[in-house]
N, C-alpha and C positions, 0 to 999 in steps of 0.2 A: 601259546607263544607269548611269553610275558617279557618284563623288563630285562631279565638276564639274557634272553635270546637277542633282544634288541641291542644290548651292549656287545654281545658276541659279534653280531652283524657289523657293528661299527668298527670294531678292532680288526676283523678279518679284511675288510675292504681297504683299510689303511695300507696294507702291505703291497698292494698293487697300484698305489697312487703314484703320480708323477714325482712325488717328493723323494722317494728312494732313488729313482733314476737320476734326479738332479744331484743328489748327494754323491752318487757314483761318479758323475761327471766332474764334480768339484774335487773329489779325492784324486782323480787322475790328473786334473789340471794342476793341482798343487804339487803333485809328484813330478810333473814334467816342467815345473817352473824353472826359469833361467836363474832364479835366485838360489844361492847356495844354502843347503839345509844341513843340519847335523848328520853325521854318518849314520846310515841305516834308516833314516826317516823316510826316504823316498820309497824304499821297499815296504815299509810299514803302511804307508799311504796306499800303495797299490794293493796290498793285502786287504786293507779295509774296503776298497772298491770291489774286490773279488768276493769278499764275505757278504757285502750288501747285495750283490748280484745273485749269489746263491740263495739267500733268504727270499728275495723277490721271486725267484723261479719256483722254489718248492712250496711256497705258501700262496701261490696264485689260486684264488677261489674258483677260477674257471676250470682248473684241473682238480680241485678238491671236491667239487660236485655237490655242495650244499652248505648249510650253515653249521657253525660250531655250536654245540649245545652241551659241552662237557666243561665243568668248572676247571679241571686241570689244564685243559687246552687254553681256555680263556686267560687264566692267570699267567701261563707261560707266554702267551702272546703279548700280554701287557708288559711283562718283564722285558721281553725282547724289544718292544716298542720303546721302553725307557732307555735301553742300551743304545738304540739307534739315535734317540734324542741326544744322548751324551756324545755320540760320534759327530752329530751335527754341530754341537757346540765347538768341538775341537776344530772341525773343518772351517767353521765360520771365522775362528781366530786366525787360522792359517791364511784364509782368503783375505781377511781384513788387512793383515800386515803386508801381504803382497800388493794390495791396493795402495797402502801407504808408501811402499817402496816405489811403485810406479809414479805416484804423485811427487815424491821427493826427486826422483830421477828427472821427470819432466821439468820441475822447477829449476834444477841445476842446469839442465840443457838450455833453458830459456835465459837464465842469468849468466851463463857462460862460466860458472864457477866450478870448483872441485872441492876436495877436502872432505871433512867429516861433519857429522851432525850429532851433537851430544846434548845431554841435559845441562841445565845451568850449573849444576854442581861439578861438571866435568866428568862424571861417570857415565857409562853407557846406560841409557834408560832402557826400561823393558821393551824389547822388540824395537829398539832404535834401528834405523837403516843407515848403514855406514858405507862411505865410499873409500876404498883402499886403492893405493897404487900397486900395480901388480908386476911391473918390471923392475929389474935390479939396478937400473941406471940412475935411479933417484928421481927421474922425471915422472910426472903423472901420465898414466896411460889410460886405456879404456876402463870405464867404471866396472868395478866388481862389487856386487851387492851381497851382503850376508844377513842372515837372520840371527839375532842374538837372543838366546833364551835365558837371560840372566835374572828373570823375575818370574815368580810363580803365576803371575797374571796371564801368561801367555801359554801357547801350546807346547809343553815340554815333551820330551821323549817318553818320560815315565807316564804322563797322562795318556798319551797315545797307546802305549803298551797296555795300560789298564783297560782302556776302552776295547781294544782288540781282544783281550783275554775274556772279558765279560761277554762280548758279542759272540765270540767263538764258542764258548761253553753253552750259551743259550741256543745258538744255531744248531749245535749237535743234538741237544735234547729235542728240539723241534723236528730235526731230521729223523730221529728215531721214531717219533710218533707218526710222522708222515709216511715213513717207509714200512711200518708194521701194519699189514693188512687187517689183523684182528683189531688193533687199536683204532685204525682208520674207520672201520665199519662201526665201531662202538661210539665214536664221538661225532660222526657226521650224519646228518639226516636232512633231506631236502624239505623245504617248507611247502606244504600242499594246502589245497582248498577243496572243500567238498562241493561236488557239482550240484547245481540247482535245476529243478525241473520246470516245466512250463505252467504248472497249475498255480494260480494266484493264491497267496496266503489269506487274502481278505476278500470278502464279497464286494461287488462293485459299489453297493450303497455305503459300504464302510471303508472305501478307499479314499482317504482324505488327502487333499492337496493336489497340485500339478494338474488342475482342471484344464488350463489353457494348453499345457504341453500334451496332455492326453488327447484332446481334440485335434491338435496339430498332427500328432503321430497317426491317429486313426484316419485322418483325412489323407495323409500321404500314402497310407497302406491301402485304403479302400477306394481310391480313384480308379474306377473301372475304365474310364476313357483314356487313361494314360497308357500308352503302348510301349513305353521304354522300360528298361530294367534298371531299377534305382537302388542305390545303397544308402541307407540312413543310419546315422550314429547317434546314440544317446551317451553324452559325456558328463561325468561328474565324479567327484572323489568318493571314497568309501563311505557307505552309509547314507547316501543321498537318494536311494530308492530307484535306481536304474532298472534293476531286474524286475521289481514289482510293477513298475510302469510298463515295461515290455510285456510282462505276463498279462496285465489287464487288457492291453491293446491286442495281444495275440488271441486271447479268448474272444474278444469282440469281433475280429475280422477273419478268423480262421476258416469260417464257413464260406467265405468268398474266394478262397483259393483252392485249386485242385489238390495241392499237396502242401499242408503246413508242416514245417520241420523245425524242431527246437534242438539246438546243439549246445551243450556245456563246453565252451571253447577253451577254458583255462588249461594251459599246458599242451594244447593241441596245435603245435607249431609246424611240424613237418607236414608236407603235402599229403602223404599217405594217411597220417593220423587224422587230419581234419576231414578228408574225404571219407574215411572209415566211419567217423562219427555221423556224418551226414547220411551215409548208407544205413547205419543202424537205426537212426531216427526215422528215416523215410520209409524203410522197408520192414523194419522190425527184426531182421536177421542179425544175430549177434556175431557170428563167426566170419572173420575176414582173413583167417590164417592162410588160406590157400590162394589168396589173391596177391597180385602186385599192383602197382599204380595203374598200369595200362588196363589190366582186366577189371579193376575197380571202376575206372572211368567208363569202360564199356558197359558195365552193369548199371551204373547210375544213369547213363545216357538212355539205355533201354527202358528204364523205369520212369524217368522224368522228362523225356524228350517232349517238347512242345506243350508241357503242362505249365499252368500258371502257379508258381511256387512261392511260398513265403518261408524264408530261411532266417531264423533268429540265432545269432552267434552271441551267446551270453558270456560275459566276463572275458573279454579279449585283452591280452596284455602285450606290452612291448618290453621284452627282456633281452638286452644285448648280450647277456652271458651265454645264452644257448639258442637264440632264435635265428633262423635263416628266413628273413622276411619274404624273400622272393618265393620260397616254397608255399607260404600261406597265400600269397597273391596268385600263384599259379593254380592253387586249389580252387579259389573263388572264380578265377577266369574259366576254368573247366566247367564249373557249375553254371555260370551265366551263359556259356556258349551253347549249352543244349537245352536249358529250360525255356519255357514259352515267354512271349511278350507279356508285359504287365507284371512280371515277377518282381519280388522285393527281397532285399537283404537288410536286416536290422542287426546292428551290433551294439552291445553295451560295453563301455570301456571307460577307464579313468584317464585315458591319455589321448590328447589331440594327435599325437604322432601316429597311433594306430588308425585313427579316423582318416588321416591324410594318406598314409601308406596303402590302406586298403580301398582307397578311392571313393570315400563317402561324398555324395553330392549334396546331401542335406544333413544338418547337424542340429540337435536339440540339446541345449545345456541345462543341466539340473543343478541349481544352486541352493536348494533347500525350500521347504514349504513355509507358509506364513505362520506367525505365532498363534492366530486363532485356529488354524488347521492343526497345529501341533497340540493345542488344548483338546480338540476333538479326538485326536488319535490317542493321546494319553488317557483320557477318560474312558474311551472304548476299550483299550487294552487292559486297563486296571479295573474294569467293571465299576467305575465310579459314576455317580449321577451328576450330570453337569449342573443341575439346579439344587443339589444337596451338598452336605458337608462343606459349608461355606468356608470354613477355615482352610481346609485342604485346597479348595478351588482358588482361594486368595493366594495361597503359596504357589500353586501351579502357575497362576497368571503372572506373579511377580518374578518367578525364576525360570520360566520356560525359555527365555532368551538365551540362557546358558547353554541350551542344547543346539543353538546355531542352525535351526532349521533341518536338522538331521532326522528323518523318519526312523532310522534304525536306533538312534539314541532315544527317541520318544518311546519306541516299543520296548527297549531294554529297561528304561525307567518304569514304564507301565507294568511290565511283568513283575518287577520287584515290588511295586506298590500292591499289585494283586496278591502276591504271596503274603505281604504284611497285612493286607486288608482282612485276610482270613482270621487273624488274631484280634481284629477290631481294636488295635492299639494305635491310637492316633499319633502318639508321640514317636512311635517307631517309623510311621510313614513320614512324619515331619522331618525326621533325621535324614531320610533319603532326599526329600525335596530341598532341604537347606544346603545340601552338598551334592547336587545333581551331577556336577562334573566329576565327582569321585566314584560314581556308580555306572559308568559307561565303559567298562573294561572291554566289552565285546567290540565296541566301535573303535577303540584304540588299537585292538589287535588287528582289525581290518585295515587300519591305516598303516600298521607295521608291515603288512604285506606289500604295501606300496613302496615302503622304504627298502624292503628286501629285494624288490625287483629293480631297484636302481642299479646301474653299473657303479662299481666302487668309487670312481672319481666323483660321481654325483652324490653318493652317500656321504662322503666326507664333507663336501661343500654344504650340503643341506643340513647335516648335523650341527655344523658350526653356527647356524642361524638360531639355535636354541638358546644362546646366551643373551639374545635380545628379548625384551619383554613381550608378552602376548599383545597382539594388536599393533606391533611395531610396523611403521611405514618404511619399507626398504627402498633405498635408492639403488638401482641396479649397478650404476657405475661405481659407487662407493663400496658396495658389498663385493663386487667382483675384484676390485683392487685389494681388498683385504684377503680374499682367497689367493690372489697372486703372491702377496707378501708372505703368506704362510706356506707357500710351496704346494698348494693344492692344484695348480694349473700347469699343464704341460706348456713348455716354452715354445715349442715348434710342433705343429700338427696340421694334418690336412683334415679340416673339420667341415661338416656340411654347411655351417653358417658362414664359411669364409669363401669369398669369391675368388675365382681364377687360381685356386690352389695355394694362394699366398696367405700366410697367417702370422699374425703377431700374437703375443700372449694375451693381449686385450681382446682380440678377435675370438680366441678360443674360450676365454672366460665368459665373454658375452654369449657365446654358444652354449656354454654350460647352463647359464641362467635361463636362456630361452628353452632349453630342454626341460628344466624344472617347471617352467610355466606351461609347457605343452603337456606335462603330466599332471596338471591341475594341482600342483603343490604350491605354486604362487598364484595369487589372483590379483589382477589389476584393480587398484582401488577405484571405486566409483567416484567420478568427479562430483564435487559439491559446489561447483562454481568458484568464483574468485579468480585471482590473477595467477595462481600457481599452475604453470603449464607443464611441469615436470611429472613424468609418470612415476608413480610410487606403487609398490606392491605389498600385499599383506599375506600372511599365512593363516589359514583357518585354525581357530583355537584348538580344535581336537587334533589336528595334525601337529600343531606346535607342542601339545602335551606329549604326543608320541615321540617326536624327535628329542624332546627333553629327557624322556626315559631312555631312549637309545643312546644318548651321549652323556649320560649322567656321571660317568667316571672320567670324562674328558673335558666337559664344558659345564660351567655352573654360573648362576647369577645370584648376586647378593644384594638385597635391598631391605629397608626397614619392614616392608610389607611381608617379606618372605621369612625374616628372622625374628621379628618382634624385638624383645629385650634380651634374647638369648643368642649366644654365638652358635654357629652351625658347624658340625663336623664335616669337613670337606675332604673328599678322597684325595690321597697324596698324589695321584697321577693326573690331577686336573691340569690342563694346559691352557685353557681359554676361560677367561673370567670377565664378567661385567659386574660393576659395583656402582651403586648410587653414591653420590657425593657425601651423603650423611654417614655412610658406612666406611668410607675410604680410610679415615684415620684409625679405624678399629681393626684393620686387617692383621695387625700384629697379634691380635688375640685369637686368630683362627689357626687351626692346625694345618697350615699349608706352607709349602716351600715357595715363597714368592719368586725366588730366582729361577724356578722351573717353568714359570708361566711363559707362554708364547703370545698371549693376547691379554691386554688390559683395556677395557672400555669403561670410561667413567660417565655415568648417566645422571640426569637430574632425579631428585627424589620425587615420589608421587605427590602431585599437588603443588609442586614448586614452580611458581610462575616467573621467578626472576631468572637471571642469567647463570645461576649456579655459583659454585665456589669460585673465589677470585684468586686463590693461591693454593698451591699444592706443596705439602711438606717435602722438601728435597730428600730428607732421610727416608721417607716412605718410597718415593719414586725410584731412587737409585737401588732399591732392593730388587726391582724387577729387571735384573741384569740380563736375562735371556729373552726379553720381550721382543717380538717381531712386529706386532700391531699395537700401537699406542694411540688411542682415540680420546682426545680431550675436548671434542667438539661441543659437548653439552655443558662444559664448564664456562666460567666467565673470566678466565685468566687474561691478563693484559700483557704479560711478559712471558717469554719462553722460560720454563724452569731451568735454573742454573745447572742442575745435575743431568740435563737431557743428553749432554755430550758423552756421558759415561755409559749410556745404553747402546752399546756398539752394534747390536744386532737388529736395531729397528729398521724395518722396511716400509712401514706405513705409519705416518705421523699425521693425526687429525687434530687441528687446532680450531678454536672458536673465532668468529668474526671480530671479537673484542681484542684479539691479540695485536700487538704492535707490528707494523709492516717491516720494521727493522728487526730481524730475528737474531742478529749478532753472529758470532762465529761458532756458536755451539752446534748449529745444525750441520755445518760442514764436517763435523767429526762423525756424522752418521754415514759412513762410507757405503752402507748397503741400502740407503734410502731409495725407494722406488717411487713412492707417492707422498706428496705433501698436500694434504687436503685442508682448506681453510673455509670454515663456515659451511653453509648449505649450498645447493646448486646455484642459487641466485647470487652468491657472493664470489663469482668467478673473477670479478675485477680486483677484489682484495687479494685473492689467491695469486693472481698474476703479479700484483705489486710485490707481494711477499717473496715470490720466487726471483723476480727481477733484482731485488735488493740484496740477495745473498752474495756476500763477498767470498771469493774463492769457490764459486759454484762448480768449477771444473773438477773439484775433488769428488763430486757426487756422480761418479761414472755409472751408477746403476739407475739413476733417475729416469723414470718413464713418463714424465709429465710433459705437457706443452709448456714452452718457455718463451719469454720475450728477452732477447739478448741484445743489450746496448753496448756497442763497441766503444771502448774508451780511448781517447786521445791522450798523448803524453802530458798535455797541459791540464787535463781534467782529473778529478778525484773520483768520480762515479763512473761505473761501467765495467766492462770486462775486456780482457785480451782475447782475440779470436782463437788463439791456440787452445784456450780452455775448453773449447767444444770438442777437441780432438778425441778424447777418450769417452765422451758421452754418447756411446753407441745405442743406448736404449731409449733415447728421447722419443716421445710418442706424439701422435696427432699433429700438433702445429708447432713449427719452429719459426719464430720471427726474429730476424737479425736487422737491427737498425744502426744507423750511423756508419754505413759502409764506406763513406768518403774518407774515414780515418784509416782505411786499409790502403797500403801503398803499392802492393805488388801481387802478382799471381801466386808467388811462393807463399806469401803471408796468408792469402785467402785459402790456399790448399791445406793449410794447417788446421782448418776447421773440420776437415774430413767429412764433408756432407755426404760423400758417397757411401759411408758406412752406417748411416742412420736409417736403416730400412723400415723402422716403424713410424717414421715421420710421413704423414700423408699430405700435409699442407706446408709449403715453404713460402715464407714472405721475406723478400729482400728489399731493403729500403736504404737509399742514400739520403744524406742530409741530417742535420741535428735538430731536435725539437726546440722551437722557439719558446722560451720560458713564459712569455706573456700570453701567447695565443694557442700554444700547444701544437702549432703547425711546424713540420720540419722545414728547415731552411738550410741553405748551403753554409758550411762552416768556414770555408776558406776559398781563396781563388783557385786552389788546386782542384776543387770539385768541378770547376768549369772545364778542365782539361780532360778530353774524352779518353786519351790513351790509357791512363791508369785504370779508369773504370772498366774499359773493355777487358783488360788483363785480369782485373779482380773478379769480374763476373765469370770469366772463363774458368778461373780457379775455384769457383763456388759450385762446381758440378755436383748435382745430387745423385742419388741412386735412381735407377731406371723405373722404379715402380711408384714414383710420386703421383698423387692424384690431383693436386692443385698447386699452381705456382702463381705468385703475385710478385711483380717487379715494379718498383715505384721510385721515381726521381733518379733513374739511371741516366748518367750523362754520356754514355758511350754512343758511338755512331753506328756500330754493328751489333748484331745479335750473337749470342754464344753458339758455338758449333754443336754443343751437346743437346740443344733444345729439341732437335728433330729425333733424338733417341729416347725420349720419354714415352715409352710405349703404353703406359697405363694412365697418362695424363688425361683428365676429363675436363678440367677448367683452367683457363689461362687468362690472367689479367695483366695488362701492360698499361701503366698510368704515369703520366708526366715524364715520359722519357723524351725530353724535348730535342735531343740531338740525333735520335735514331732515324736514319735516312730511309729505311725500307722495312716493311713488315717481315718478320722471319718466315721461312718456308715451312708451313705447318700442315700441308695437305695430306701428308702420309702418316700423320699421327692417328693410330687406329681407334683410339677411344675418346678423342677430344669432342666434347659436347657443347661447351660454352666458351666463347672468345669475346672478351671485353677489352676494347682499346679506347683509351681516353688521353687527351692532351699530348698526342704525338705531333709536334708542331711543324716538322719539316718533311713529313711524308707527303708526297705529291700524287703518287699513283699506286693503286693496288691492281696487280695484273697476274699473269701466269706464274711469275716467280713466287707469289704468295702460296700457290698450290704445291710447288716443289715436286711436280710429277705425280702428285696424288689428287684425290677428289674429295677430301674431307668426309670420309664414309659415315661418321657418327655425329657430325656437327648439327646441332639443333637450333642454336641461338647465337647471333653475333650483334655486338653493340659497337658503333662508331660514334665517338662523342668528342667534341671540341678539337677537331683536326683542321686547323686554320688554313693549311696549304693544300689539302686534299682536293684534287680536281676531278679524278675519275676512279671508279671501281669498274674496270672494263674487262672484257673477255679475251683480250689478246693473249695468245699462247696458253689458254686454259684448256683443260680436257673438254671434249664435246658434251659430256654429261658430268656434272659436279654437284656437290652439296645434296645428295639424295634424301637426307633427312632434315635439311634446314627448313624451318617453318617460321621462325621469329627473327626479324631484322629490325633493329632500332637505330635511327640516325638522328643526331642532334648537333647543332652548332658547327656545321661544316659549310661555311659561307661560299666556298668556291666550287663545291661538288656539283657537277652537272651531267655526269654519266653514271648509270647503274646497269650497264649492259651485261655485267657478270651474272646478274640475277636471272637472265634469260637462259642460263645453263642449268638452272635448278629443275629438278624433275617433279617436285611436288608443289602444292599451294603454299604461297608465302604470305605471312601477315606482316606487312611493312608499316612501321610507325615512324613518322617524320615530325620531329619537334622543332622548336624555334631556331632561327639562325641558318636555315637552309633555303635561301630564296630561289635557287636554280633547280630545285627538285620539284617538278610538276608532273601531272599525269601524262603529259606528252612525251617525256623522256623515258618513261617506264617501259619494260619489255611487254610483249603481246599478252602474256598471261594475266597482266593486270587489266588490260583493256577488255579481254573476253570473259572476265569474272572468275577465272581460276584462282588468281591471287587477289589480295585486297590491300589497299593503302589508306591509312588514316593520317591526316595532318592535324597537328596540335598547335 
């Protein structure tokens, strides 16, 4: 199974990715648009959606049954993929001009104007959006919007026809291959692995490395005093020695068990298949043809009942393409139900997922053996004397780190050295040692099996990582946002990593990354101290080489180290490219169509310690007209390149921290922009500043970032109009809106459409303008003191019901919004400096509220049963009352008899009149009460009985 099969695996998985599904949705959306299209174009768009659906259906690897290993198939698949990319370009253009039409329409509505929009020359510009009057009376009527295809830069009917023609022809050719049984059998074959038996390859005295892990495993297996039935997992990626370690331990302890059983578990996923293998190993009878699951269980029970058994399941895989995990769990449950106490199950696997799903209570991770142990293993395998052939030993010692602790790699190199040793030609052995990483094909094939077992959506995401250099430190958030920009991530899905069935694209992408971590394909970088608190992950070098082979036709990296003084022949179907800054200006010399690229990442040259290049040739950059991911983070540019606005397809834009905070108007031309990344994780302040300063930010309706939105008053030059938020439905994580005292009515507030921003988890609403001298918000006018407009405005800012956190600051209204009690997923609520709010809102029925922090509510005098609103705060864990000058009592009047069942942490500070806390007597659990300065009337005497009898505690600071 070599590089060609790897490439085949990569391309087959592409056809069931979410990417095609998204294109189908876009085609249908464009076809159903309210904007007028040239005659016949709607039908062509619907035909395109249908063709894409057909392709996705009949090229689904789940129904194809294996991997493609025929060159004809692979070539046709690549051609079909190219045709789909062409369709994507057309659909992007359609969608971008629809977005431009929406922006123009909204602008006209806000300005109250009509008429047309044309280029400065008076001619209709390419894809200009024009407002026509449609009634015959000569007066302007409802807007009618047309697409003009007067310039070849846009999606013309001829372009769409050509795409449909090519796609249709290729689809039919593929259909013929798929529907022809003879052809199907000839080109498809499943990837398989030879089963391994229980006998160790090496004698115990020649088993090098993993001494601690070996003793740990033997101890877990040999504890005769332990009466429970335990499942133990050995986890590590390919070539780490899991099977050999299990063999050594199995040999050592098998005599302590009544029935030792070794099962090659690869591919044995159905309940019957796994039980049959256990039967064969335990009893030695090969035939199970006359049995069903029930009879097989009965026979196993008769043989193994009450016996202390050791079951080793070697090479367990998690393969979503054909596994019913519940069947495998049922098989193990049957086994553990009838074996005796003290029995053990050991599994070897590459995947944490398998370990978790099969209920492992103990886990041993194998991350490679030490360099000195690798030396011993190499010498023993190659029959070299450790104290002789000093030249060879010196080379071994200096290059052994290239094998990254893999025992399998050491054995593979050792066997080749042994073969060369027979000829006694030192220079031939030296050739192997100087290029060790080129002589471990067997290890790479083992890793390719890991890639094959990934579901298609993970294959695509992981293969993309090959454009980064070996040893790259991946930031999960940054990488997953690149996947999203490239269409690798499903926009809506019920994913195991997503709570409550609610999922955003970010949630799903994070789940993808975690699944790759759980399969041992990403490793958390070991902390080396210092102030960097952000988790970064690395890919083992051998796995990186494997995915580089698997994605070699689609992903490539260019650097001085990889090319030297020569240009490299780059496959024409490459779509994702990383290039070091020293090679960027030379790209015109490469045989590659830059316009076809979807990704361009500019990296520093090896050994370059400065900030990288400070300017990028606009003529080079604008050639990347199809790019979706453009990452310039590792450059030192200070200004946004002038040609950036021409890259209409960009979804991800990465900029260095050296860039100016004022990005100009070029960025608002990137209508598909989802992510604007500035600097590294620690540069979030600079990123927020850049996004806040974008003029006309409302055009970026696809933006998925957290943003800080400053509402602009008529007399001010900086800020935004609240209506600009209306179309920004994809905003994610945190939305902060400041300067809300500039909003005059509920109707104006509703224009923000906070109810349609379902990916926003944290909403911050702030009244008052920032004081230029101190950075503290202050009231901007006497109007801010009038509570009536503020009440209406806050009512109009109703968010979606799945908000997690809400912060309201400097609100001048006297009452709370009615929608507050409907935030069913709210976990944290902060009310600060709401100085005219007369009473706390009724929050007791909020089912998920865990934290409530109330500060500077200056006129609230009592907290009582109205605060509960008929509920009992079922999840509230912590409450803070701070700087409430008029608060006299938090009493139990009209409260439920039992309230606050989970409340444990209460903090009270600067409440000078507070003298009653009887409400705490309704709590069912122990309370940790902390009272800080400014609360003279809170004494032990006024506290409920739970504090006097020691159930709850109070600390005075």
